[in-house]
C-alpha positions as CSV (number, residue, x, y, z in Angstrom):
1,M,47.8,163.3,142.5
2,K,51.3,161.6,143.7
3,L,50.6,159.8,146.9
4,D,53.2,160.1,149.7
5,F,54.2,158.2,152.9
6,T,52.4,155.0,151.4
7,R,53.7,151.5,151.8
8,N,53.8,151.0,148.0
9,K,56.1,154.2,148.0
10,Y,58.2,153.1,150.9
11,Q,59.0,149.7,149.3
12,Q,60.0,151.9,146.1
13,L,62.4,154.1,148.5
14,L,63.9,151.0,149.2
15,I,64.4,149.4,146.2
16,S,65.7,152.6,144.9
17,L,68.5,152.4,148.0
18,Q,69.3,148.7,146.8
19,T,69.5,150.0,143.2
20,G,71.6,152.7,144.2
21,G,74.7,150.1,145.8
22,Y,73.7,150.8,149.2
23,S,73.5,147.8,151.6
24,F,71.5,148.0,155.1
25,I,72.8,148.1,158.4
26,T,71.5,148.0,162.3
27,F,72.1,150.7,164.8
28,A,74.0,147.7,166.4
29,D,76.3,147.0,163.5
30,Y,77.3,150.5,162.8
31,C,78.4,150.4,166.9
32,K,80.4,147.6,166.5
33,G,82.3,148.7,163.6
34,K,80.6,148.0,160.2
35,R,80.7,151.1,158.5
36,E,82.4,150.0,154.9
37,G,81.1,151.2,151.7
38,R,77.8,152.6,150.7
39,F,75.6,151.2,153.5
40,V,71.9,152.8,154.9
41,I,71.0,152.3,159.0
42,L,67.4,152.3,158.8
43,R,65.6,153.1,162.0
44,H,62.1,153.3,162.9
45,D,60.9,154.8,165.8
46,V,57.6,153.1,167.2
47,D,55.9,155.9,168.7
48,L,52.5,154.4,167.4
49,R,51.0,151.7,165.9
50,P,52.7,149.0,166.1
51,D,51.1,147.2,163.5
52,S,52.3,149.6,161.3
53,S,55.8,148.3,162.1
54,L,55.2,144.5,161.7
55,A,53.8,146.3,158.4
56,T,56.8,147.9,157.2
57,A,59.4,145.1,158.9
58,K,57.5,142.6,156.6
59,I,58.4,144.9,153.3
60,E,61.8,145.0,154.4
61,Y,62.3,141.1,155.1
62,E,60.9,140.0,151.8
63,L,63.7,142.6,150.0
64,G,66.5,140.7,152.8
65,I,66.7,144.1,154.4
66,R,67.8,143.9,158.2
67,S,66.7,147.6,160.6
68,V,66.0,148.7,163.6
69,Y,62.9,149.0,165.4
70,Y,62.8,151.2,169.0
71,F,60.1,150.5,171.5
72,R,58.5,152.8,173.7
73,A,57.4,151.7,176.9
74,V,53.7,152.9,176.7
75,P,50.7,151.0,175.5
76,E,50.4,152.4,172.3
77,S,54.0,150.8,171.4
78,W,54.4,147.7,173.3
79,D,53.4,145.1,171.5
80,E,55.2,141.8,173.1
81,I,53.6,139.3,169.9
82,I,54.9,142.2,167.6
83,I,58.3,143.0,169.4
84,K,58.9,139.0,169.3
85,E,58.2,139.0,165.7
86,I,59.9,141.6,164.4
87,A,63.0,140.1,166.2
88,G,62.6,136.9,164.6
89,M,62.9,138.3,161.3
90,G,66.6,139.0,162.2
91,H,65.5,143.0,162.7
92,E,67.4,144.5,166.0
93,V,65.1,145.6,168.5
94,G,65.8,148.9,170.7
95,Y,64.5,150.6,173.6
96,H,62.7,154.2,172.9
97,Y,63.1,155.6,176.0
98,E,61.4,158.8,177.4
99,S,62.0,158.3,181.1
100,L,62.9,161.9,182.2
101,T,59.9,163.1,180.9
102,I,57.6,160.4,182.4
103,C,59.7,161.2,185.7
104,N,59.0,164.9,185.5
105,G,62.8,165.7,185.3
106,N,63.7,163.5,188.1
107,T,67.2,162.2,186.8
108,E,66.9,159.4,190.1
109,A,63.9,158.0,189.3
110,A,64.0,158.3,185.2
111,Y,67.1,156.1,185.9
112,E,65.8,153.4,187.5
113,D,62.3,153.6,185.3
114,F,64.6,153.2,182.0
115,K,66.5,150.3,183.5
116,K,63.0,148.5,184.7
117,H,61.7,149.0,181.2
118,L,65.0,147.8,179.5
119,N,65.1,144.8,181.6
120,E,61.4,144.0,180.4
121,L,62.2,144.5,177.1
122,R,65.4,142.1,177.0
123,C,63.2,139.7,178.1
124,L,61.6,139.7,174.9
125,A,64.5,140.2,172.3
126,T,68.1,140.5,172.3
127,V,68.7,144.9,173.1
128,E,71.8,146.6,172.5
129,T,70.9,149.6,171.4
130,I,68.6,152.8,172.7
131,C,67.2,155.9,171.6
132,M,65.5,158.8,172.8
133,H,62.0,159.8,172.2
134,G,61.5,163.6,171.7
135,S,58.0,164.4,173.5
136,P,58.2,167.9,171.8
137,R,55.4,169.2,174.3
138,S,58.0,168.1,177.0
139,P,60.3,170.8,178.6
140,F,62.8,167.8,179.7
141,D,65.3,166.0,177.1
142,S,65.5,162.2,178.5
143,K,69.0,162.4,177.0
144,D,70.1,164.8,179.5
145,I,69.8,161.3,181.8
146,W,73.5,160.7,180.4
147,K,74.8,163.8,181.8
148,T,74.8,161.9,185.5
149,Y,75.4,158.1,184.3
150,D,76.4,156.0,181.7
151,Y,74.2,153.4,179.9
152,K,77.4,151.4,178.4
153,T,77.5,150.0,182.1
154,L,74.0,148.5,180.9
155,G,75.3,146.7,177.9
156,I,74.3,149.5,176.2
157,I,76.4,149.9,172.7
158,G,74.6,153.0,171.3
159,E,72.4,155.7,171.2
160,P,71.9,157.6,167.8
161,Y,71.8,160.8,169.3
162,L,75.2,160.1,171.4
163,D,77.1,157.8,169.0
164,T,76.7,158.8,165.4
165,V,79.1,160.4,163.5
166,F,76.8,163.1,161.9
167,S,80.2,164.4,160.1
168,Q,80.2,160.8,157.8
169,L,76.4,160.7,157.2
170,L,73.8,162.5,156.0
171,Y,70.4,162.2,158.3
172,L,67.1,161.8,157.0
173,T,64.0,161.8,158.8
174,D,60.2,161.7,157.9
175,T,59.8,163.8,161.2
176,G,56.0,165.7,160.2
177,R,55.2,163.0,157.9
178,R,57.6,165.3,155.4
179,W,61.9,164.7,155.1
180,D,62.3,168.6,155.7
181,G,60.3,168.3,159.0
182,Y,63.9,169.2,161.3
183,K,62.3,173.0,160.0
184,V,59.2,172.4,163.0
185,S,60.9,169.2,164.7
186,V,61.7,169.8,168.5
187,R,64.1,167.6,169.2
188,D,64.5,165.3,166.2
189,K,67.1,167.5,164.3
190,I,71.0,167.3,164.2
191,E,71.9,170.7,165.4
192,G,75.4,171.9,163.5
193,Y,74.6,170.1,160.2
194,Q,71.5,170.6,158.6
195,E,73.0,174.1,157.3
196,E,75.6,172.4,155.6
197,W,73.4,169.5,154.6
198,D,71.1,172.0,153.2
199,A,73.9,173.6,151.5
200,K,74.8,170.7,149.3
201,G,71.5,170.3,148.2
202,W,70.4,167.5,150.8
203,S,67.1,168.8,152.1
204,F,64.6,166.9,150.4
205,H,60.5,167.1,150.9
206,S,58.8,164.3,149.6
207,T,60.1,160.6,149.3
208,D,60.2,161.0,145.5
209,D,62.6,163.5,146.0
210,I,64.6,161.1,147.5
211,I,64.3,158.5,145.0
212,K,65.4,160.9,142.1
213,A,68.5,162.2,144.2
214,L,69.1,158.3,144.3
215,Q,68.5,157.8,140.4
216,E,70.4,161.1,139.7
217,N,73.4,159.8,142.4
218,R,73.4,162.7,144.0
219,L,73.3,161.3,147.5
220,P,76.7,160.6,150.2
221,D,78.0,157.3,150.4
222,Q,76.2,156.8,154.4
223,L,72.7,157.4,155.3
224,M,70.8,157.4,158.8
225,I,67.2,157.2,157.4
226,T,64.7,157.4,160.3
227,T,61.1,156.6,159.8
228,H,57.7,156.2,162.1
229,P,55.6,153.3,160.3
230,Q,52.5,154.6,161.7
231,R,52.8,157.6,159.4
232,W,52.4,154.9,155.9
233,F,49.3,153.6,155.2
234,D,48.1,151.8,152.2
235,F,45.4,154.9,150.6
236,G,42.2,154.8,152.9
237,I,40.8,156.3,156.0
238,D,43.6,155.7,158.1
239,W,46.0,157.8,155.4
240,M,43.8,160.2,155.6
241,K,43.4,160.6,159.5
242,E,47.5,160.7,159.7
243,L,48.0,163.5,156.9
244,V,45.0,165.6,159.0
245,F,46.8,165.0,162.3
246,Q,50.2,165.7,161.3
247,N,49.4,168.6,159.7
248,I,47.8,169.6,162.8
249,K,50.6,168.6,165.0
250,N,53.2,170.5,162.7
251,I,51.3,174.0,163.3
252,V,51.9,172.8,167.5
253,K,55.6,172.4,166.7
254,R,55.8,175.2,164.8
255,I,54.8,177.5,168.2
256,I,57.1,175.3,170.0
257,V,60.1,176.3,168.3
258,S,59.2,179.6,167.9
259,R,58.9,180.5,171.4
260,K,62.2,179.1,172.0
261,S,64.4,180.8,169.6
């Protein structure tokens, strides 16, 4: 049996991208106009287990790869030592905000909460970009803050869901511990583009499926790949626990999505 979502498999994916001629850029690089040739915006949402993010950051560092890590302002994600260590490797650090959920839909309170935690994160690392945390069980979409306020007045240059030209790149995410998890995802999906990507054969279930497509030169030149490092472990108890937990969570998300449709 081929195991997926191991750190060894993650390393294989990165090497396959490098072999395919892709360079790696941070999201801040992208927002500043660095968009030439074949490239990957490698994004990580640190929802839980920051130690797992440190492990993937080290794998990338050893391969000469820079990526972006978005940290939540909750104890399960916020580890100041790890945040500083990841930034010290040259990776970008960003804020994975969920303020509207935390403030129960109160936009004014959410904005104040956002600014407070952004400033705290900036005491640990340079922060130029932000990314919404999906909070699938919440009725609130934290991106809605920006219907009232403008994050650029705070020195933020980009938000992946709002500042990425998705018509020019392919978005792949491991949401649901699978690469076609957008089918049960509440918010980590790109409306209006997924059907087109599926029609072009750019829908993948396993990491090996992506690696095979890279080897056959079937992927476009511009990619954004999002991972949740707490899903990637060496085989063992943590790997098995994550497999079982995520399968249960996917059932719950599927119910939520079906009720909204």
